[in-house]
N, C-alpha and C positions, 0 to 999 in steps of 0.2 A: 511413817511419814516421809522418810527419805526415799523409800521405794516408790511411793506415789509421785513424789517430786521428780525422781529420775524417769519414771514411766511417762509423765507428762512432757518432760524435756525430749525424750526419745520420740514420742508421738508428734510433737511440734516440729522436731528436726526432720522427721520423715515427710511430714506435710510440706515443709519448706523445700526439701530436696525435690519432691514430686512436682511442686509448682514451678520451681526453677527449671526443671527439665522440660516441663510443658511449655514454658515461656521460650526456652531455647529452641525447641523444635518448631514452634509457631513462628518465631522470628526467621528461622531458616526457610520455612514455607513462604513467608512474606517476601523475603529477599529473592527467592526463586521466581515468584510471580512478578515482582518488580523488574527482574532481568528479562523475563518473557515479554512484559508490556513494553519495555524499552526496545527490545529487538523487533517487536511487531510494529512499533511506531516508526522505527528506521526503515523497516521493510515497506511500510505504507508510503513513506516519503519517496523511496526508490520507485515504487510502483506508480505513484502519481507523476513523478518525473518521466518515467517511461511512457505513461499514457499521454502526457503533454507532447513528448517527442513524436509519438505515433499520430496524434491529432495534427500536429504541424506538418508532418510528412504527408499525411492524407490530404491536408488542405493544399499543400504545394502541388501534389500530384493531381488533385482536382483542377487546379488552375492550369497546369500544363495540359491536362486532358481537354479542358474547355478551350484553351487557346489553340490547340491542334484541331479541335473540332471546328472552331471558327475559321481557321485557315482552310480546312477542307471545304467548308461551306462556301467560302469566298472563291476558292478554286473552281468548284462546281458551278457557281453562279457566273464566274467569268467565262468558263467554257460554254455554258448555255447561251450567254450573250453573244459570244463569237460565233456559235453555231447559228443563232438566229440571224445575225448579220450576214453570214454567208448564204443563208437560205433566201434572205431578202434580195440579195444581189442577183 
């Protein structure tokens, strides 16, 4: 009777130790994944900020380009007008 009782206590103890170890290792995996998710979220925020800076820079450079293009067109138009006036004279 005591042997059966001791055997069942040992079996239950082994099961408890096994389950405790499995829970420990699963919690370590979960913590690792949570750290990875957190790092990826931070990286995503940094990339979004970088993208916004690039979009703004591109927008500003487009405005500069179009303003320079407009100035060039105005210059060409003015030169054409002055050439036409000199031809008319």
